[in-house]
PQR file of N, CA, C, O and H, with PARSE charges and radii, in Angstrom:
ATOM      1  N   MET A   1     368.066-143.353  65.356 -0.4000 1.5000
ATOM      2  CA  MET A   1     366.854-143.289  64.566 -0.0000 2.0000
ATOM      3  C   MET A   1     365.767-144.135  65.233  0.5500 1.7000
ATOM      4  O   MET A   1     366.035-145.222  65.746 -0.5500 1.4000
ATOM      5  N   ARG A   2     364.565-143.629  65.217 -0.4000 1.5000
ATOM      6  CA  ARG A   2     363.437-144.299  65.855 -0.0000 2.0000
ATOM      7  C   ARG A   2     363.019-145.499  65.024  0.5500 1.7000
ATOM      8  O   ARG A   2     362.888-145.399  63.804 -0.5500 1.4000
ATOM      9  H   ARG A   2     364.347-142.746  64.800  0.4000 1.0000
ATOM     10  N   THR A   3     362.806-146.652  65.690 -0.4000 1.5000
ATOM     11  CA  THR A   3     362.398-147.863  64.984 -0.0000 2.0000
ATOM     12  C   THR A   3     360.985-148.316  65.344  0.5500 1.7000
ATOM     13  O   THR A   3     360.417-149.152  64.642 -0.5500 1.4000
ATOM     14  H   THR A   3     362.913-146.734  66.681  0.4000 1.0000
ATOM     15  N   LYS A   4     360.412-147.791  66.407 -0.4000 1.5000
ATOM     16  CA  LYS A   4     359.050-148.169  66.777 -0.0000 2.0000
ATOM     17  C   LYS A   4     358.233-146.918  67.081  0.5500 1.7000
ATOM     18  O   LYS A   4     358.793-145.867  67.396 -0.5500 1.4000
ATOM     19  H   LYS A   4     360.874-147.111  66.977  0.4000 1.0000
ATOM     20  N   PRO A   5     356.916-147.031  66.988 -0.5600 1.5000
ATOM     21  CA  PRO A   5     356.061-145.852  67.245  0.2800 2.0000
ATOM     22  C   PRO A   5     356.215-145.348  68.678  0.5500 1.7000
ATOM     23  O   PRO A   5     356.541-146.104  69.594 -0.5500 1.4000
ATOM     24  N   THR A   6     355.976-144.083  68.839 -0.4000 1.5000
ATOM     25  CA  THR A   6     356.064-143.461  70.154 -0.0000 2.0000
ATOM     26  C   THR A   6     354.824-142.606  70.392  0.5500 1.7000
ATOM     27  O   THR A   6     354.212-142.116  69.443 -0.5500 1.4000
ATOM     28  H   THR A   6     355.712-143.469  68.096  0.4000 1.0000
ATOM     29  N   TRP A   7     354.459-142.430  71.643 -0.4000 1.5000
ATOM     30  CA  TRP A   7     353.286-141.632  72.001 -0.0000 2.0000
ATOM     31  C   TRP A   7     353.502-140.152  71.743  0.5500 1.7000
ATOM     32  O   TRP A   7     352.540-139.392  71.638 -0.5500 1.4000
ATOM     33  H   TRP A   7     354.956-142.828  72.414  0.4000 1.0000
ATOM     34  N   ARG A   8     354.771-139.732  71.640 -0.4000 1.5000
ATOM     35  CA  ARG A   8     355.056-138.301  71.502 -0.0000 2.0000
ATOM     36  C   ARG A   8     354.541-137.708  70.205  0.5500 1.7000
ATOM     37  O   ARG A   8     354.176-136.532  70.172 -0.5500 1.4000
ATOM     38  H   ARG A   8     355.553-140.350  71.726  0.4000 1.0000
ATOM     39  N   ILE A   9     354.502-138.487  69.140 -0.4000 1.5000
ATOM     40  CA  ILE A   9     354.102-137.929  67.850 -0.0000 2.0000
ATOM     41  C   ILE A   9     352.612-137.587  67.827  0.5500 1.7000
ATOM     42  O   ILE A   9     352.284-136.443  67.511 -0.5500 1.4000
ATOM     43  H   ILE A   9     354.798-139.442  69.167  0.4000 1.0000
ATOM     44  N   PRO A  10     351.691-138.499  68.138 -0.5600 1.5000
ATOM     45  CA  PRO A  10     350.280-138.085  68.116  0.2800 2.0000
ATOM     46  C   PRO A  10     349.948-137.031  69.178  0.5500 1.7000
ATOM     47  O   PRO A  10     349.162-136.118  68.926 -0.5500 1.4000
ATOM     48  N   ILE A  11     350.546-137.160  70.356 -0.4000 1.5000
ATOM     49  CA  ILE A  11     350.319-136.154  71.402 -0.0000 2.0000
ATOM     50  C   ILE A  11     350.907-134.814  70.976  0.5500 1.7000
ATOM     51  O   ILE A  11     350.300-133.767  71.202 -0.5500 1.4000
ATOM     52  H   ILE A  11     351.184-137.902  70.561  0.4000 1.0000
ATOM     53  N   GLY A  12     352.076-134.845  70.365 -0.4000 1.5000
ATOM     54  CA  GLY A  12     352.713-133.614  69.896 -0.0000 2.0000
ATOM     55  C   GLY A  12     351.899-132.918  68.824  0.5500 1.7000
ATOM     56  O   GLY A  12     351.779-131.693  68.830 -0.5500 1.4000
ATOM     57  H   GLY A  12     352.569-135.695  70.181  0.4000 1.0000
ATOM     58  N   ILE A  13     351.336-133.694  67.899 -0.4000 1.5000
ATOM     59  CA  ILE A  13     350.506-133.096  66.847 -0.0000 2.0000
ATOM     60  C   ILE A  13     349.261-132.457  67.449  0.5500 1.7000
ATOM     61  O   ILE A  13     348.887-131.344  67.077 -0.5500 1.4000
ATOM     62  H   ILE A  13     351.434-134.689  67.895  0.4000 1.0000
ATOM     63  N   LEU A  14     348.619-133.164  68.383 -0.4000 1.5000
ATOM     64  CA  LEU A  14     347.434-132.590  69.041 -0.0000 2.0000
ATOM     65  C   LEU A  14     347.796-131.332  69.830  0.5500 1.7000
ATOM     66  O   LEU A  14     347.064-130.343  69.803 -0.5500 1.4000
ATOM     67  H   LEU A  14     348.923-134.068  68.685  0.4000 1.0000
ATOM     68  N   ALA A  15     348.931-131.376  70.532 -0.4000 1.5000
ATOM     69  CA  ALA A  15     349.375-130.200  71.290 -0.0000 2.0000
ATOM     70  C   ALA A  15     349.679-129.037  70.357  0.5500 1.7000
ATOM     71  O   ALA A  15     349.342-127.892  70.660 -0.5500 1.4000
ATOM     72  H   ALA A  15     349.526-132.180  70.553  0.4000 1.0000
ATOM     73  N   LEU A  16     350.315-129.323  69.221 -0.4000 1.5000
ATOM     74  CA  LEU A  16     350.620-128.271  68.256 -0.0000 2.0000
ATOM     75  C   LEU A  16     349.347-127.652  67.697  0.5500 1.7000
ATOM     76  O   LEU A  16     349.247-126.429  67.595 -0.5500 1.4000
ATOM     77  H   LEU A  16     350.589-130.253  68.975  0.4000 1.0000
ATOM     78  N   LEU A  17     348.377-128.480  67.335 -0.4000 1.5000
ATOM     79  CA  LEU A  17     347.107-127.954  66.833 -0.0000 2.0000
ATOM     80  C   LEU A  17     346.387-127.121  67.900  0.5500 1.7000
ATOM     81  O   LEU A  17     345.833-126.064  67.598 -0.5500 1.4000
ATOM     82  H   LEU A  17     348.458-129.474  67.418  0.4000 1.0000
ATOM     83  N   GLY A  18     346.397-127.599  69.135 -0.4000 1.5000
ATOM     84  CA  GLY A  18     345.776-126.847  70.226 -0.0000 2.0000
ATOM     85  C   GLY A  18     346.471-125.518  70.477  0.5500 1.7000
ATOM     86  O   GLY A  18     345.821-124.488  70.660 -0.5500 1.4000
ATOM     87  H   GLY A  18     346.846-128.458  69.380  0.4000 1.0000
ATOM     88  N   ALA A  19     347.808-125.553  70.484 -0.4000 1.5000
ATOM     89  CA  ALA A  19     348.566-124.321  70.720 -0.0000 2.0000
ATOM     90  C   ALA A  19     348.342-123.316  69.592  0.5500 1.7000
ATOM     91  O   ALA A  19     348.198-122.121  69.847 -0.5500 1.4000
ATOM     92  H   ALA A  19     348.335-126.389  70.335  0.4000 1.0000
ATOM     93  N   LEU A  20     348.311-123.792  68.351 -0.4000 1.5000
ATOM     94  CA  LEU A  20     348.066-122.884  67.228 -0.0000 2.0000
ATOM     95  C   LEU A  20     346.659-122.301  67.274  0.5500 1.7000
ATOM     96  O   LEU A  20     346.456-121.134  66.941 -0.5500 1.4000
ATOM     97  H   LEU A  20     348.428-124.763  68.144  0.4000 1.0000
ATOM     98  N   ALA A  21     345.693-123.109  67.685 -0.4000 1.5000
ATOM     99  CA  ALA A  21     344.327-122.600  67.822 -0.0000 2.0000
ATOM    100  C   ALA A  21     344.265-121.518  68.897  0.5500 1.7000
ATOM    101  O   ALA A  21     343.652-120.471  68.690 -0.5500 1.4000
ATOM    102  H   ALA A  21     345.858-124.058  67.956  0.4000 1.0000
ATOM    103  N   LEU A  22     344.892-121.765  70.033 -0.4000 1.5000
ATOM    104  CA  LEU A  22     344.919-120.758  71.099 -0.0000 2.0000
ATOM    105  C   LEU A  22     345.655-119.498  70.661  0.5500 1.7000
ATOM    106  O   LEU A  22     345.234-118.386  70.980 -0.5500 1.4000
ATOM    107  H   LEU A  22     345.391-122.616  70.201  0.4000 1.0000
ATOM    108  N   TYR A  23     346.751-119.670  69.932 -0.4000 1.5000
ATOM    109  CA  TYR A  23     347.508-118.532  69.418 -0.0000 2.0000
ATOM    110  C   TYR A  23     346.634-117.703  68.471  0.5500 1.7000
ATOM    111  O   TYR A  23     346.593-116.476  68.570 -0.5500 1.4000
ATOM    112  H   TYR A  23     347.093-120.573  69.673  0.4000 1.0000
ATOM    113  N   GLY A  24     345.943-118.375  67.564 -0.4000 1.5000
ATOM    114  CA  GLY A  24     345.061-117.672  66.627 -0.0000 2.0000
ATOM    115  C   GLY A  24     343.929-116.948  67.329  0.5500 1.7000
ATOM    116  O   GLY A  24     343.587-115.819  66.977 -0.5500 1.4000
ATOM    117  H   GLY A  24     345.977-119.371  67.484  0.4000 1.0000
ATOM    118  N   ILE A  25     343.345-117.608  68.330 -0.4000 1.5000
ATOM    119  CA  ILE A  25     342.270-116.973  69.098 -0.0000 2.0000
ATOM    120  C   ILE A  25     342.786-115.752  69.852  0.5500 1.7000
ATOM    121  O   ILE A  25     342.117-114.720  69.911 -0.5500 1.4000
ATOM    122  H   ILE A  25     343.622-118.526  68.616  0.4000 1.0000
ATOM    123  N   ALA A  26     343.984-115.877  70.430 -0.4000 1.5000
ATOM    124  CA  ALA A  26     344.580-114.741  71.153 -0.0000 2.0000
ATOM    125  C   ALA A  26     344.843-113.572  70.213  0.5500 1.7000
ATOM    126  O   ALA A  26     344.575-112.422  70.563 -0.5500 1.4000
ATOM    127  H   ALA A  26     344.528-116.716  70.381  0.4000 1.0000
ATOM    128  N   ILE A  27     345.362-113.855  69.028 -0.4000 1.5000
ATOM    129  CA  ILE A  27     345.622-112.790  68.051 -0.0000 2.0000
ATOM    130  C   ILE A  27     344.307-112.122  67.652  0.5500 1.7000
ATOM    131  O   ILE A  27     344.211-110.896  67.609 -0.5500 1.4000
ATOM    132  H   ILE A  27     345.579-114.789  68.744  0.4000 1.0000
ATOM    133  N   ALA A  28     343.298-112.941  67.361 -0.4000 1.5000
ATOM    134  CA  ALA A  28     342.008-112.384  66.935 -0.0000 2.0000
ATOM    135  C   ALA A  28     341.316-111.618  68.054  0.5500 1.7000
ATOM    136  O   ALA A  28     340.583-110.664  67.795 -0.5500 1.4000
ATOM    137  H   ALA A  28     343.376-113.937  67.396  0.4000 1.0000
ATOM    138  N   THR A  29     341.546-112.029  69.295 -0.4000 1.5000
ATOM    139  CA  THR A  29     340.876-111.388  70.426 -0.0000 2.0000
ATOM    140  C   THR A  29     341.543-110.086  70.848  0.5500 1.7000
ATOM    141  O   THR A  29     340.864-109.091  71.103 -0.5500 1.4000
ATOM    142  H   THR A  29     342.142-112.804  69.506  0.4000 1.0000
ATOM    143  N   TRP A  30     342.879-110.093  70.923 -0.4000 1.5000
ATOM    144  CA  TRP A  30     343.566-108.933  71.483 -0.0000 2.0000
ATOM    145  C   TRP A  30     344.286-108.068  70.458  0.5500 1.7000
ATOM    146  O   TRP A  30     344.233-106.841  70.548 -0.5500 1.4000
ATOM    147  H   TRP A  30     343.430-110.901  70.716  0.4000 1.0000
ATOM    148  N   ILE A  31     344.947-108.671  69.498 -0.4000 1.5000
ATOM    149  CA  ILE A  31     345.745-107.884  68.554 -0.0000 2.0000
ATOM    150  C   ILE A  31     344.871-107.233  67.483  0.5500 1.7000
ATOM    151  O   ILE A  31     345.023-106.048  67.186 -0.5500 1.4000
ATOM    152  H   ILE A  31     344.990-109.668  69.425  0.4000 1.0000
ATOM    153  N   ALA A  32     343.959-108.012  66.906 -0.4000 1.5000
ATOM    154  CA  ALA A  32     343.134-107.470  65.814 -0.0000 2.0000
ATOM    155  C   ALA A  32     342.381-106.201  66.216  0.5500 1.7000
ATOM    156  O   ALA A  32     342.425-105.216  65.479 -0.5500 1.4000
ATOM    157  H   ALA A  32     343.837-108.975  67.147  0.4000 1.0000
ATOM    158  N   PRO A  33     341.688-106.191  67.364 -0.5600 1.5000
ATOM    159  CA  PRO A  33     341.011-104.936  67.736  0.2800 2.0000
ATOM    160  C   PRO A  33     341.990-103.790  68.026  0.5500 1.7000
ATOM    161  O   PRO A  33     341.677-102.622  67.791 -0.5500 1.4000
ATOM    162  N   ALA A  34     343.166-104.133  68.534 -0.4000 1.5000
ATOM    163  CA  ALA A  34     344.136-103.091  68.885 -0.0000 2.0000
ATOM    164  C   ALA A  34     344.703-102.397  67.653  0.5500 1.7000
ATOM    165  O   ALA A  34     345.049-101.218  67.716 -0.5500 1.4000
ATOM    166  H   ALA A  34     343.421-105.082  68.724  0.4000 1.0000
ATOM    167  N   ILE A  35     344.804-103.118  66.523 -0.4000 1.5000
ATOM    168  CA  ILE A  35     345.405-102.517  65.334 -0.0000 2.0000
ATOM    169  C   ILE A  35     344.376-102.253  64.233  0.5500 1.7000
ATOM    170  O   ILE A  35     344.747-101.945  63.100 -0.5500 1.4000
ATOM    171  H   ILE A  35     344.523-104.076  66.472  0.4000 1.0000
ATOM    172  N   ALA A  36     343.111-102.368  64.552 -0.4000 1.5000
ATOM    173  CA  ALA A  36     342.053-102.216  63.544 -0.0000 2.0000
ATOM    174  C   ALA A  36     342.068-100.843  62.876  0.5500 1.7000
ATOM    175  O   ALA A  36     341.723-100.733  61.699 -0.5500 1.4000
ATOM    176  H   ALA A  36     342.809-102.618  65.472  0.4000 1.0000
ATOM    177  N   GLY A  37     342.453 -99.813  63.587 -0.4000 1.5000
ATOM    178  CA  GLY A  37     342.456 -98.471  63.026 -0.0000 2.0000
ATOM    179  C   GLY A  37     343.735 -98.093  62.314  0.5500 1.7000
ATOM    180  O   GLY A  37     343.843 -96.985  61.789 -0.5500 1.4000
ATOM    181  H   GLY A  37     342.733 -99.902  64.543  0.4000 1.0000
ATOM    182  N   TRP A  38     344.694 -98.979  62.285 -0.4000 1.5000
ATOM    183  CA  TRP A  38     345.977 -98.690  61.651 -0.0000 2.0000
ATOM    184  C   TRP A  38     345.868 -98.742  60.132  0.5500 1.7000
ATOM    185  O   TRP A  38     344.911 -99.280  59.576 -0.5500 1.4000
ATOM    186  H   TRP A  38     344.606 -99.880  62.712  0.4000 1.0000
ATOM    187  N   ASN A  39     346.851 -98.180  59.492 -0.4000 1.5000
ATOM    188  CA  ASN A  39     346.990 -98.262  58.052 -0.0000 2.0000
ATOM    189  C   ASN A  39     347.100 -99.738  57.647  0.5500 1.7000
ATOM    190  O   ASN A  39     347.688-100.536  58.377 -0.5500 1.4000
ATOM    191  H   ASN A  39     347.629 -97.742  59.944  0.4000 1.0000
ATOM    192  N   ALA A  40     346.540-100.105  56.491 -0.4000 1.5000
ATOM    193  CA  ALA A  40     346.537-101.503  56.035 -0.0000 2.0000
ATOM    194  C   ALA A  40     347.949-102.056  55.866  0.5500 1.7000
ATOM    195  O   ALA A  40     348.180-103.238  56.125 -0.5500 1.4000
ATOM    196  H   ALA A  40     346.062 -99.458  55.897  0.4000 1.0000
ATOM    197  N   LEU A  41     348.886-101.231  55.441 -0.4000 1.5000
ATOM    198  CA  LEU A  41     350.268-101.697  55.272 -0.0000 2.0000
ATOM    199  C   LEU A  41     350.883-102.055  56.624  0.5500 1.7000
ATOM    200  O   LEU A  41     351.572-103.069  56.743 -0.5500 1.4000
ATOM    201  H   LEU A  41     348.698-100.272  55.231  0.4000 1.0000
ATOM    202  N   LEU A  42     350.641-101.236  57.633 -0.4000 1.5000
ATOM    203  CA  LEU A  42     351.159-101.539  58.968 -0.0000 2.0000
ATOM    204  C   LEU A  42     350.504-102.797  59.537  0.5500 1.7000
ATOM    205  O   LEU A  42     351.171-103.606  60.181 -0.5500 1.4000
ATOM    206  H   LEU A  42     350.082-100.413  57.536  0.4000 1.0000
ATOM    207  N   GLN A  43     349.211-102.964  59.303 -0.4000 1.5000
ATOM    208  CA  GLN A  43     348.531-104.172  59.755 -0.0000 2.0000
ATOM    209  C   GLN A  43     349.130-105.408  59.083  0.5500 1.7000
ATOM    210  O   GLN A  43     349.325-106.441  59.724 -0.5500 1.4000
ATOM    211  H   GLN A  43     348.669-102.307  58.780  0.4000 1.0000
ATOM    212  N   THR A  44     349.417-105.293  57.793 -0.4000 1.5000
ATOM    213  CA  THR A  44     350.019-106.411  57.064 -0.0000 2.0000
ATOM    214  C   THR A  44     351.357-106.800  57.655  0.5500 1.7000
ATOM    215  O   THR A  44     351.650-107.986  57.805 -0.5500 1.4000
ATOM    216  H   THR A  44     349.259-104.454  57.272  0.4000 1.0000
ATOM    217  N   ILE A  45     352.166-105.820  57.991 -0.4000 1.5000
ATOM    218  CA  ILE A  45     353.476-106.086  58.589 -0.0000 2.0000
ATOM    219  C   ILE A  45     353.316-106.791  59.933  0.5500 1.7000
ATOM    220  O   ILE A  45     354.020-107.761  60.213 -0.5500 1.4000
ATOM    221  H   ILE A  45     351.928-104.856  57.869  0.4000 1.0000
ATOM    222  N   VAL A  46     352.392-106.307  60.765 -0.4000 1.5000
ATOM    223  CA  VAL A  46     352.147-106.926  62.064 -0.0000 2.0000
ATOM    224  C   VAL A  46     351.712-108.373  61.889  0.5500 1.7000
ATOM    225  O   VAL A  46     352.221-109.258  62.577 -0.5500 1.4000
ATOM    226  H   VAL A  46     351.820-105.519  60.537  0.4000 1.0000
ATOM    227  N   TYR A  47     350.780-108.622  60.979 -0.4000 1.5000
ATOM    228  CA  TYR A  47     350.288-109.986  60.778 -0.0000 2.0000
ATOM    229  C   TYR A  47     351.365-110.898  60.185  0.5500 1.7000
ATOM    230  O   TYR A  47     351.408-112.086  60.505 -0.5500 1.4000
ATOM    231  H   TYR A  47     350.367-107.903  60.421  0.4000 1.0000
ATOM    232  N   LEU A  48     352.222-110.365  59.336 -0.4000 1.5000
ATOM    233  CA  LEU A  48     353.335-111.163  58.819 -0.0000 2.0000
ATOM    234  C   LEU A  48     354.297-111.558  59.939  0.5500 1.7000
ATOM    235  O   LEU A  48     354.753-112.700  60.003 -0.5500 1.4000
ATOM    236  H   LEU A  48     352.187-109.400  59.075  0.4000 1.0000
ATOM    237  N   ILE A  49     354.594-110.616  60.807 -0.4000 1.5000
ATOM    238  CA  ILE A  49     355.479-110.907  61.941 -0.0000 2.0000
ATOM    239  C   ILE A  49     354.834-111.943  62.857  0.5500 1.7000
ATOM    240  O   ILE A  49     355.485-112.904  63.268 -0.5500 1.4000
ATOM    241  H   ILE A  49     354.223-109.689  60.755  0.4000 1.0000
ATOM    242  N   LEU A  50     353.563-111.749  63.175 -0.4000 1.5000
ATOM    243  CA  LEU A  50     352.866-112.699  64.041 -0.0000 2.0000
ATOM    244  C   LEU A  50     352.720-114.068  63.377  0.5500 1.7000
ATOM    245  O   LEU A  50     352.683-115.091  64.061 -0.5500 1.4000
ATOM    246  H   LEU A  50     353.035-110.968  62.841  0.4000 1.0000
ATOM    247  N   GLY A  51     352.637-114.086  62.062 -0.4000 1.5000
ATOM    248  CA  GLY A  51     352.540-115.341  61.340 -0.0000 2.0000
ATOM    249  C   GLY A  51     353.828-116.123  61.312  0.5500 1.7000
ATOM    250  O   GLY A  51     353.820-117.327  61.059 -0.5500 1.4000
ATOM    251  H   GLY A  51     352.667-113.255  61.506  0.4000 1.0000
ATOM    252  N   VAL A  52     354.944-115.451  61.570 -0.4000 1.5000
ATOM    253  CA  VAL A  52     356.249-116.119  61.578 -0.0000 2.0000
ATOM    254  C   VAL A  52     356.684-116.459  63.004  0.5500 1.7000
ATOM    255  O   VAL A  52     357.432-117.416  63.203 -0.5500 1.4000
ATOM    256  H   VAL A  52     354.951-114.472  61.775  0.4000 1.0000
ATOM    257  N   ILE A  53     356.237-115.704  63.981 -0.4000 1.5000
ATOM    258  CA  ILE A  53     356.672-115.904  65.366 -0.0000 2.0000
ATOM    259  C   ILE A  53     356.398-117.315  65.865  0.5500 1.7000
ATOM    260  O   ILE A  53     357.215-117.881  66.591 -0.5500 1.4000
ATOM    261  H   ILE A  53     355.629-114.926  63.819  0.4000 1.0000
ATOM    262  N   TRP A  54     355.261-117.890  65.487 -0.4000 1.5000
ATOM    263  CA  TRP A  54     354.926-119.217  66.002 -0.0000 2.0000
ATOM    264  C   TRP A  54     355.892-120.281  65.494  0.5500 1.7000
ATOM    265  O   TRP A  54     355.961-121.374  66.057 -0.5500 1.4000
ATOM    266  H   TRP A  54     354.597-117.429  64.897  0.4000 1.0000
ATOM    267  N   LEU A  55     356.635-119.974  64.438 -0.4000 1.5000
ATOM    268  CA  LEU A  55     357.597-120.936  63.908 -0.0000 2.0000
ATOM    269  C   LEU A  55     358.863-121.045  64.754  0.5500 1.7000
ATOM    270  O   LEU A  55     359.573-122.047  64.674 -0.5500 1.4000
ATOM    271  H   LEU A  55     356.579-119.087  63.980  0.4000 1.0000
ATOM    272  N   LEU A  56     359.151-120.032  65.562 -0.4000 1.5000
ATOM    273  CA  LEU A  56     360.410-120.011  66.310 -0.0000 2.0000
ATOM    274  C   LEU A  56     360.597-121.220  67.232  0.5500 1.7000
ATOM    275  O   LEU A  56     361.674-121.815  67.203 -0.5500 1.4000
ATOM    276  H   LEU A  56     358.574-119.217  65.627  0.4000 1.0000
ATOM    277  N   PRO A  57     359.619-121.618  68.045 -0.5600 1.5000
ATOM    278  CA  PRO A  57     359.833-122.784  68.906  0.2800 2.0000
ATOM    279  C   PRO A  57     359.555-124.120  68.209  0.5500 1.7000
ATOM    280  O   PRO A  57     359.717-125.177  68.818 -0.5500 1.4000
ATOM    281  N   LEU A  58     359.144-124.082  66.953 -0.4000 1.5000
ATOM    282  CA  LEU A  58     358.711-125.302  66.273 -0.0000 2.0000
ATOM    283  C   LEU A  58     359.841-126.315  66.087  0.5500 1.7000
ATOM    284  O   LEU A  58     359.599-127.515  66.221 -0.5500 1.4000
ATOM    285  H   LEU A  58     359.013-123.223  66.458  0.4000 1.0000
ATOM    286  N   ARG A  59     361.051-125.884  65.787 -0.4000 1.5000
ATOM    287  CA  ARG A  59     362.163-126.814  65.554 -0.0000 2.0000
ATOM    288  C   ARG A  59     362.414-127.674  66.781  0.5500 1.7000
ATOM    289  O   ARG A  59     362.492-128.898  66.675 -0.5500 1.4000
ATOM    290  H   ARG A  59     361.248-124.909  65.678  0.4000 1.0000
ATOM    291  N   ARG A  60     362.540-127.048  67.942 -0.4000 1.5000
ATOM    292  CA  ARG A  60     362.796-127.815  69.163 -0.0000 2.0000
ATOM    293  C   ARG A  60     361.624-128.729  69.505  0.5500 1.7000
ATOM    294  O   ARG A  60     361.820-129.831  70.016 -0.5500 1.4000
ATOM    295  H   ARG A  60     362.477-126.054  68.028  0.4000 1.0000
ATOM    296  N   PHE A  61     360.418-128.275  69.225 -0.4000 1.5000
ATOM    297  CA  PHE A  61     359.240-129.095  69.499 -0.0000 2.0000
ATOM    298  C   PHE A  61     359.237-130.332  68.605  0.5500 1.7000
ATOM    299  O   PHE A  61     358.937-131.431  69.073 -0.5500 1.4000
ATOM    300  H   PHE A  61     360.258-127.379  68.809  0.4000 1.0000
ATOM    301  N   LEU A  62     359.566-130.165  67.324 -0.4000 1.5000
ATOM    302  CA  LEU A  62     359.625-131.303  66.412 -0.0000 2.0000
ATOM    303  C   LEU A  62     360.758-132.255  66.787  0.5500 1.7000
ATOM    304  O   LEU A  62     360.615-133.469  66.646 -0.5500 1.4000
ATOM    305  H   LEU A  62     359.808-129.273  66.943  0.4000 1.0000
ATOM    306  N   ILE A  63     361.875-131.722  67.261 -0.4000 1.5000
ATOM    307  CA  ILE A  63     362.968-132.575  67.737 -0.0000 2.0000
ATOM    308  C   ILE A  63     362.494-133.387  68.930  0.5500 1.7000
ATOM    309  O   ILE A  63     362.796-134.577  69.030 -0.5500 1.4000
ATOM    310  H   ILE A  63     361.992-130.736  67.376  0.4000 1.0000
ATOM    311  N   TRP A  64     361.751-132.756  69.839 -0.4000 1.5000
ATOM    312  CA  TRP A  64     361.224-133.496  70.994 -0.0000 2.0000
ATOM    313  C   TRP A  64     360.275-134.604  70.542  0.5500 1.7000
ATOM    314  O   TRP A  64     360.324-135.715  71.068 -0.5500 1.4000
ATOM    315  H   TRP A  64     361.506-131.790  69.758  0.4000 1.0000
ATOM    316  N   MET A  65     359.423-134.308  69.579 -0.4000 1.5000
ATOM    317  CA  MET A  65     358.486-135.326  69.098 -0.0000 2.0000
ATOM    318  C   MET A  65     359.228-136.543  68.545  0.5500 1.7000
ATOM    319  O   MET A  65     358.769-137.674  68.701 -0.5500 1.4000
ATOM    320  H   MET A  65     359.384-133.405  69.152  0.4000 1.0000
ATOM    321  N   GLU A  66     360.354-136.318  67.913 -0.4000 1.5000
ATOM    322  CA  GLU A  66     361.090-137.409  67.288 -0.0000 2.0000
ATOM    323  C   GLU A  66     362.032-138.130  68.248  0.5500 1.7000
ATOM    324  O   GLU A  66     362.162-139.353  68.189 -0.5500 1.4000
ATOM    325  H   GLU A  66     360.728-135.399  67.786  0.4000 1.0000
ATOM    326  N   THR A  67     362.696-137.368  69.143 -0.4000 1.5000
ATOM    327  CA  THR A  67     363.752-137.968  69.965 -0.0000 2.0000
ATOM    328  C   THR A  67     363.426-138.036  71.450  0.5500 1.7000
ATOM    329  O   THR A  67     364.012-138.847  72.167 -0.5500 1.4000
ATOM    330  H   THR A  67     362.590-136.375  69.191  0.4000 1.0000
ATOM    331  N   GLY A  68     362.509-137.208  71.927 -0.4000 1.5000
ATOM    332  CA  GLY A  68     362.232-137.159  73.359 -0.0000 2.0000
ATOM    333  C   GLY A  68     363.086-136.142  74.087  0.5500 1.7000
ATOM    334  O   GLY A  68     362.973-135.990  75.303 -0.5500 1.4000
ATOM    335  H   GLY A  68     362.032-136.550  71.345  0.4000 1.0000
ATOM    336  N   ARG A  69     363.943-135.441  73.350 -0.4000 1.5000
ATOM    337  CA  ARG A  69     364.786-134.379  73.914 -0.0000 2.0000
ATOM    338  C   ARG A  69     364.518-133.097  73.150  0.5500 1.7000
ATOM    339  O   ARG A  69     364.086-133.136  71.998 -0.5500 1.4000
ATOM    340  H   ARG A  69     364.035-135.564  72.361  0.4000 1.0000
ATOM    341  N   PHE A  70     364.771-131.961  73.785 -0.4000 1.5000
ATOM    342  CA  PHE A  70     364.524-130.683  73.122 -0.0000 2.0000
ATOM    343  C   PHE A  70     365.738-130.173  72.355  0.5500 1.7000
ATOM    344  O   PHE A  70     365.641-129.172  71.645 -0.5500 1.4000
ATOM    345  H   PHE A  70     365.122-131.929  74.721  0.4000 1.0000
ATOM    346  N   SER A  71     366.871-130.843  72.487 -0.4000 1.5000
ATOM    347  CA  SER A  71     368.067-130.433  71.752 -0.0000 2.0000
ATOM    348  C   SER A  71     368.369-131.490  70.701  0.5500 1.7000
ATOM    349  O   SER A  71     368.032-132.660  70.879 -0.5500 1.4000
ATOM    350  H   SER A  71     366.949-131.656  73.064  0.4000 1.0000
ATOM    351  N   PRO A  72     369.003-131.084  69.608 -0.5600 1.5000
ATOM    352  CA  PRO A  72     369.321-132.042  68.540  0.2800 2.0000
ATOM    353  C   PRO A  72     370.258-133.136  69.062  0.5500 1.7000
ATOM    354  O   PRO A  72     371.100-132.872  69.921 -0.5500 1.4000
ATOM    355  N   PRO A  73     370.115-134.346  68.553 -0.5600 1.5000
ATOM    356  CA  PRO A  73     370.999-135.418  68.998  0.2800 2.0000
ATOM    357  C   PRO A  73     372.423-135.190  68.518  0.5500 1.7000
ATOM    358  O   PRO A  73     372.648-134.587  67.469 -0.5500 1.4000
ATOM    359  N   ASP A  74     373.369-135.673  69.287 -0.4000 1.5000
ATOM    360  CA  ASP A  74     374.776-135.570  68.891 -0.0000 2.0000
ATOM    361  C   ASP A  74     375.032-136.547  67.747  0.5500 1.7000
ATOM    362  O   ASP A  74     374.552-137.681  67.765 -0.5500 1.4000
ATOM    363  H   ASP A  74     373.186-136.162  70.139  0.4000 1.0000
ATOM    364  N   GLU A  75     375.768-136.108  66.785 -0.4000 1.5000
ATOM    365  CA  GLU A  75     376.047-136.960  65.609 -0.0000 2.0000
ATOM    366  C   GLU A  75     377.169-137.906  65.890  0.5500 1.7000
ATOM    367  O   GLU A  75     377.542-138.696  65.023 -0.5500 1.4000
ATOM    368  H   GLU A  75     376.157-135.187  66.771  0.4000 1.0000
TER
END
């Protein structure tokens, strides 16, 4: 367990915010125009999938912020 502050947490939060901003800009720039003519239900499904995809690498990233490693610590 961490007992003193580490640089990884503030840097990690800034990196996460930057990555999410870039992800959102990429979706708005390339995906939105590509699916603009689709049925609203299909667009909703695409946006739901894209809204969940960014969560996939989040666990390992949060582990890195806390421990400095990308894999969970051994118990």
